[in-house]
C-alpha positions as CSV (number, residue, x, y, z in Angstrom):
1,M,-3.6,123.6,63.1
2,S,-0.2,122.9,61.6
3,G,0.8,119.5,60.5
4,P,3.9,117.5,61.3
5,L,7.3,118.7,60.6
6,L,9.6,116.4,58.7
7,F,13.2,116.7,58.3
8,L,14.5,115.1,55.0
9,I,17.9,114.5,53.9
10,A,18.8,113.3,50.3
11,G,22.6,113.6,49.4
12,E,22.5,113.1,45.9
13,P,20.3,113.5,42.8
14,S,18.7,110.1,42.7
15,G,17.8,110.7,46.5
16,D,16.4,114.1,45.3
17,V,14.0,112.5,42.9
18,L,12.8,110.1,45.7
19,G,12.4,112.9,48.3
20,A,10.5,115.0,45.9
21,R,8.0,112.4,45.1
22,L,7.7,111.5,49.0
23,M,7.0,115.2,49.6
24,A,4.3,115.3,47.1
25,A,2.7,112.3,48.4
26,L,2.8,113.5,51.9
27,K,1.2,116.8,50.8
28,R,-1.6,114.8,49.2
29,L,-2.3,112.7,52.2
30,T,-2.1,115.5,54.7
31,G,-4.1,118.0,52.6
32,G,-1.0,120.2,52.6
33,R,-0.5,120.6,56.2
34,V,2.8,118.7,56.5
35,R,5.8,120.9,56.8
36,F,9.6,120.2,55.5
37,A,13.1,121.1,56.4
38,G,16.3,119.6,55.5
39,I,18.6,118.8,52.6
40,G,17.8,118.2,48.9
41,G,18.3,119.2,45.4
42,E,16.2,121.1,42.8
43,R,13.3,118.7,42.7
44,M,12.8,118.8,46.4
45,A,13.2,122.5,46.4
46,A,10.2,122.6,43.6
47,E,8.2,120.7,46.3
48,G,8.8,123.5,48.9
49,L,12.1,122.5,50.6
50,E,14.7,125.2,51.4
51,T,17.9,123.2,51.6
52,L,20.1,123.6,54.7
53,V,23.2,122.4,52.6
54,P,23.8,122.6,48.8
55,Q,23.4,118.9,47.7
56,S,26.2,119.3,45.2
57,E,28.6,119.3,48.3
58,L,27.4,115.9,49.3
59,A,27.2,114.0,45.9
60,L,30.7,112.5,46.2
61,F,31.8,108.9,45.4
62,G,35.0,107.0,45.3
63,V,38.1,107.1,47.7
64,F,40.1,110.0,45.9
65,E,37.1,112.3,45.3
66,L,35.9,111.9,49.0
67,L,39.1,112.2,51.1
68,P,39.9,115.9,50.1
69,Q,36.3,116.9,50.9
70,L,36.0,115.2,54.5
71,P,36.6,118.4,56.6
72,N,33.7,120.1,54.8
73,L,31.6,116.9,55.1
74,M,32.2,116.7,58.8
75,R,31.3,120.3,59.2
76,R,28.1,119.8,57.2
77,M,27.2,116.8,59.4
78,D,27.7,118.9,62.4
79,Q,25.5,121.7,61.0
80,T,22.7,119.3,60.0
81,V,22.7,117.6,63.4
82,A,22.6,120.9,65.2
83,E,19.7,122.0,63.1
84,I,17.7,118.9,63.8
85,A,18.3,119.3,67.4
86,R,17.1,122.8,67.3
87,L,13.9,122.1,65.2
88,R,12.9,119.0,67.1
89,P,11.0,117.5,64.0
90,D,8.2,114.9,64.3
91,A,10.6,112.5,62.3
92,V,13.7,112.5,60.4
93,V,13.8,110.8,57.0
94,T,17.2,110.1,55.5
95,I,17.1,109.1,51.8
96,D,19.8,106.7,50.4
97,S,23.4,108.3,50.4
98,P,24.6,106.2,53.5
99,G,28.1,107.8,53.6
100,F,26.4,111.0,54.7
101,T,22.9,110.3,55.9
102,V,23.6,107.3,58.3
103,R,26.3,109.1,59.9
104,V,24.0,112.0,60.5
105,A,21.3,109.6,61.7
106,K,23.7,108.0,64.2
107,R,24.6,111.3,65.7
108,V,20.9,112.3,65.9
109,R,20.1,109.1,67.8
110,A,22.8,110.1,70.4
111,A,21.9,113.9,70.6
112,A,18.1,113.3,70.5
113,P,17.2,109.8,71.1
114,D,13.4,110.4,71.1
115,I,13.2,111.8,67.5
116,P,12.0,108.9,65.1
117,L,14.3,108.0,62.5
118,I,13.4,106.5,59.2
119,H,15.6,105.5,56.2
120,Y,14.3,105.3,52.7
121,V,16.1,102.7,50.3
122,A,17.7,99.9,52.3
123,P,21.4,99.3,52.1
124,T,22.3,96.4,49.7
125,V,23.2,94.0,52.4
126,W,22.5,91.0,50.0
127,A,25.3,92.3,47.8
128,W,28.0,93.2,50.4
129,K,28.5,94.1,54.1
130,P,25.5,92.1,55.6
131,Q,26.5,93.4,59.0
132,R,25.0,96.8,58.0
133,A,21.6,95.3,58.8
134,R,22.4,95.1,62.4
135,K,24.1,98.6,62.2
136,Y,20.9,100.0,60.8
137,A,18.7,98.3,63.4
138,A,20.8,100.0,66.1
139,I,20.2,103.5,64.6
140,Y,16.7,103.5,62.8
141,D,13.1,102.9,63.9
142,H,11.8,102.0,60.4
143,L,13.3,101.2,57.0
144,M,11.6,101.6,53.7
145,A,12.8,99.0,51.1
146,V,12.5,99.3,47.4
147,L,13.0,95.8,46.5
148,P,10.5,93.0,47.5
149,F,13.3,90.6,49.0
150,E,14.9,92.9,51.3
151,P,12.7,93.2,54.5
152,P,13.8,89.7,56.0
153,Y,17.4,90.8,56.2
154,F,16.5,93.5,58.5
155,E,13.6,92.2,60.3
156,A,15.8,89.3,61.5
157,E,17.7,92.1,63.3
158,G,14.5,93.7,64.9
159,L,14.2,96.6,62.6
160,D,10.8,97.3,61.1
161,C,11.0,97.1,57.4
162,T,8.4,97.8,54.8
163,F,8.6,97.1,51.1
164,V,7.2,100.1,49.3
165,G,8.3,99.5,45.8
166,H,10.6,101.3,43.8
167,S,9.8,105.0,42.9
168,V,11.2,104.6,39.4
169,V,8.0,102.8,38.3
170,E,6.1,106.2,38.8
171,S,8.7,108.2,36.7
172,G,6.9,108.4,33.6
173,A,10.1,107.1,31.9
174,G,8.1,105.0,29.4
175,K,5.7,107.7,28.4
176,G,8.0,109.9,26.2
177,D,7.1,111.5,23.1
178,A,9.6,110.6,20.3
179,A,8.0,112.8,17.6
180,A,7.9,115.8,19.8
181,F,11.5,115.4,20.8
182,R,12.5,115.0,17.2
183,A,10.5,118.2,16.0
184,R,12.0,120.3,19.0
185,H,15.5,119.5,18.3
186,G,15.3,119.1,14.3
187,V,16.2,115.6,14.3
188,S,15.0,114.0,10.9
189,P,13.5,110.6,10.7
190,A,16.6,109.4,9.0
191,K,18.7,110.0,12.0
192,H,19.5,107.1,14.5
193,V,19.4,108.7,18.1
194,V,21.7,107.2,20.8
195,A,21.0,108.3,24.5
196,V,24.3,108.7,26.4
197,L,24.0,109.0,30.3
198,P,27.3,109.5,31.9
199,G,26.0,109.7,35.6
200,S,25.2,112.5,37.9
201,R,28.6,112.8,39.7
202,R,31.5,114.9,38.3
203,S,33.7,111.7,38.8
204,E,31.5,109.6,36.8
205,V,31.3,111.9,34.0
206,S,35.0,112.7,33.9
207,R,35.7,108.9,33.6
208,L,33.1,107.8,31.3
209,L,32.6,110.6,28.7
210,P,36.0,110.1,27.1
211,D,35.2,106.4,26.6
212,F,31.8,107.2,25.3
213,R,33.3,109.7,22.7
214,A,35.7,107.1,21.5
215,T,33.0,104.5,21.2
216,L,30.9,107.0,18.9
217,E,34.1,107.6,16.9
218,R,34.2,103.8,16.3
219,L,30.6,103.6,15.4
220,L,30.4,106.4,12.8
221,P,32.0,104.8,9.9
222,T,29.3,102.1,9.9
223,H,26.5,104.2,11.4
224,P,27.0,107.7,9.9
225,N,23.6,109.0,10.7
226,L,24.0,109.1,14.4
227,V,22.7,111.8,16.7
228,V,23.5,111.8,20.4
229,V,21.3,113.1,23.2
230,I,22.8,113.5,26.5
231,P,20.2,113.9,29.4
232,T,21.9,115.5,32.3
233,V,21.3,117.0,35.7
234,A,22.1,120.4,37.2
235,T,25.0,119.4,39.3
236,V,27.1,118.3,36.2
237,R,25.2,120.2,33.4
238,D,28.0,122.7,32.6
239,H,30.8,120.2,32.9
240,V,28.9,117.9,30.5
241,A,28.3,120.7,28.0
242,A,31.8,121.7,28.0
243,A,33.1,118.1,27.6
244,V,31.0,117.4,24.5
245,A,31.3,120.7,22.8
246,D,33.8,119.4,20.2
247,W,32.4,115.7,19.7
248,P,32.5,114.4,16.1
249,V,28.7,113.7,16.1
250,D,25.7,116.0,16.4
251,T,25.0,116.1,20.2
252,I,22.2,117.5,22.1
253,V,22.5,118.2,25.8
254,V,19.0,118.2,27.6
255,E,17.9,118.7,31.3
256,G,14.6,117.8,33.0
257,D,12.5,114.7,33.2
258,A,10.2,115.6,30.3
259,E,13.3,116.1,27.9
260,K,14.8,112.9,29.2
261,Y,12.0,110.7,28.7
262,D,11.2,112.1,25.3
263,A,14.7,111.4,24.4
264,F,14.3,107.8,25.6
265,A,11.3,107.4,23.3
266,A,13.2,108.9,20.4
267,A,16.5,106.8,20.9
268,E,17.1,103.4,19.6
269,V,19.8,102.5,22.1
270,A,21.6,103.9,25.1
271,M,24.9,103.9,26.8
272,A,24.6,104.5,30.5
273,A,26.5,104.7,33.8
274,S,25.4,102.1,36.3
275,G,22.7,103.4,38.7
276,T,19.1,104.2,39.1
277,V,19.0,105.5,35.4
278,A,19.4,101.9,34.2
279,L,16.1,101.2,35.6
280,E,14.6,104.1,33.9
281,L,15.9,103.0,30.6
282,A,14.5,99.4,31.2
283,L,11.0,100.8,32.1
284,A,11.3,103.0,28.9
285,G,11.9,99.9,26.8
286,L,15.2,101.4,25.7
287,P,18.0,98.7,24.9
288,T,20.9,99.6,26.9
289,V,24.7,99.1,27.5
290,I,25.8,99.6,31.0
291,A,29.3,101.1,31.7
292,Y,31.3,102.1,34.7
293,R,34.7,102.7,35.8
294,L,36.1,103.5,39.2
295,S,39.7,104.3,40.6
296,R,41.6,101.0,41.0
297,V,42.1,101.6,44.7
298,T,38.3,101.9,45.0
299,V,37.7,98.9,42.9
300,A,40.4,96.9,45.0
301,L,38.5,97.7,48.3
302,Y,35.1,96.9,46.8
303,R,36.0,93.7,45.2
304,R,36.9,92.3,48.6
305,F,33.3,92.6,49.8
306,I,31.0,92.4,46.8
307,K,29.1,89.2,46.7
308,V,26.9,89.7,43.6
309,K,27.5,88.7,39.8
310,Y,26.1,91.9,38.4
311,V,25.8,95.6,39.1
312,N,22.7,96.3,37.1
313,L,19.5,95.7,39.2
314,V,17.6,94.3,36.1
315,N,20.4,91.6,35.7
316,L,20.5,91.0,39.4
317,M,16.8,90.4,39.6
318,L,16.7,88.2,36.6
319,D,19.9,86.5,37.6
320,R,21.2,86.7,34.0
321,M,23.1,89.1,31.8
322,L,20.2,90.6,30.0
323,V,21.7,94.1,29.7
324,P,25.3,94.3,28.7
325,E,27.7,95.3,31.5
326,L,31.2,96.6,30.6
327,L,32.9,97.6,33.7
328,Q,36.5,98.6,34.8
329,E,38.8,96.9,32.3
330,D,36.0,95.9,30.1
331,C,34.9,99.4,29.8
332,R,36.6,99.9,26.5
333,P,35.5,101.7,23.3
334,D,36.0,98.7,21.2
335,K,33.8,96.5,23.4
336,L,31.2,99.4,24.0
337,A,31.0,99.9,20.2
338,A,30.4,96.3,19.5
339,A,27.8,96.1,22.1
340,V,25.8,99.3,21.0
341,A,26.2,98.1,17.3
342,R,24.7,94.8,18.1
343,L,21.7,96.7,19.6
344,L,21.4,99.0,16.8
345,D,21.4,96.2,14.1
346,D,20.0,93.0,15.6
347,P,16.3,93.3,16.1
348,A,16.3,90.0,18.0
349,A,18.7,91.4,20.5
350,R,16.5,94.6,20.9
351,R,13.4,92.4,21.5
352,E,15.1,90.3,24.1
353,Q,15.9,93.3,26.3
354,I,12.6,95.0,25.8
355,Q,10.6,92.0,26.6
356,G,12.8,90.9,29.7
357,V,12.2,93.9,31.8
358,A,8.5,93.4,32.1
359,E,8.7,91.0,35.0
360,V,11.2,93.2,36.7
361,A,8.8,96.2,36.5
362,R,6.2,94.1,38.2
363,W,8.6,93.3,41.0
364,L,9.4,96.8,41.5
365,G,5.8,97.6,42.2
366,A,4.6,98.7,38.8
367,D,1.3,96.8,39.2
368,A,0.6,97.9,42.9
369,E,-2.6,99.7,43.7
370,A,-0.8,102.6,45.2
371,P,2.4,104.2,43.8
372,P,5.6,103.6,45.8
373,S,5.8,107.1,46.9
374,E,2.3,107.1,48.4
375,R,3.1,103.8,50.1
376,A,6.2,105.4,51.6
377,A,4.3,108.3,52.7
378,H,1.8,106.3,54.6
379,V,4.8,104.5,56.4
380,V,6.2,107.9,57.4
381,L,3.0,109.3,58.7
382,D,2.4,106.0,60.6
383,V,5.8,106.4,62.4
384,V,4.8,110.0,63.2
385,A,1.4,109.1,64.6
386,K,3.1,106.7,67.0
387,G,4.8,110.0,68.4
388,K,8.2,110.6,69.9
389,R,10.2,107.7,71.1
390,S,10.6,107.1,74.9
391,R,14.3,107.9,76.0
């Protein structure tokens, strides 16, 4: 007897990670009888998904990057909705990336109202656009939240919401092998490793890598024994490799979780784009400086709505600036170099960051009996067990 058919949609690499872990957990819980269709990246493909649409076409961010791609995105939305209507899956699970996934879910709700819809990763209504809680309640049957304080925002609007924990706690980010990394890449013990993580979108990489390069140039006179490692993903790997080919410091570009987490273990400090990777760095105990830069138009739009003091989730949950954030006009090589140098040279500053993330890890579900992906898989299977919705 065949198992349930689930249509999963992950529009960017961070969602691909969540989707792959969810798929693995679903296979374990069903004895491998679950079937998958949908959209994902290389990690979901490794779990058996044949993606309907190349994920790289959907991983867009910012007004100027998005507008030229709107016709293709609309075509891909139509294609996705048509495929869901054809397959009639037991449930659709959309994963983060609301610019694409929520629009698809809204169309599916109209075209096939009996198909259960689940969303994984609650929108940050506590940060901006609180009205989205009502919007999600009108579309979805269940929401899986990764932060413990999120469910009440949606339950107040009548949407079932379950805190499942943040999947980053099962990433293995804190289990890297520093010695193995140094041996593989010929990095001597005298060298100080700096991890540089410019993001998973081409727009992020293009904006941040020049600042990161200039930062390293400022650091080299006082820190001549630096080696840079850049963990990246397939969607931007070639762009990153070309951009750093002439950097004035020994630079190693790596790909894959094992290499990334070994690099974290070998590194003394990191410069990173704001995003999920900041949580991985925190769980790895690697002192970090967060940087980000968007177009002025995009920032002007966001600043009208954003209600939080910080962008890094560690800082948000602690309600204090533990991890330095250098954003927009503060994302400058001189400020970045000063912040990185402090973490390289000041043991007390390093200890403060390392010790400060322990409580955050617990809040994210690190101490739970079941890992977040398994808890999420149980929610999905429970929704499927209830059957199709009544029209």
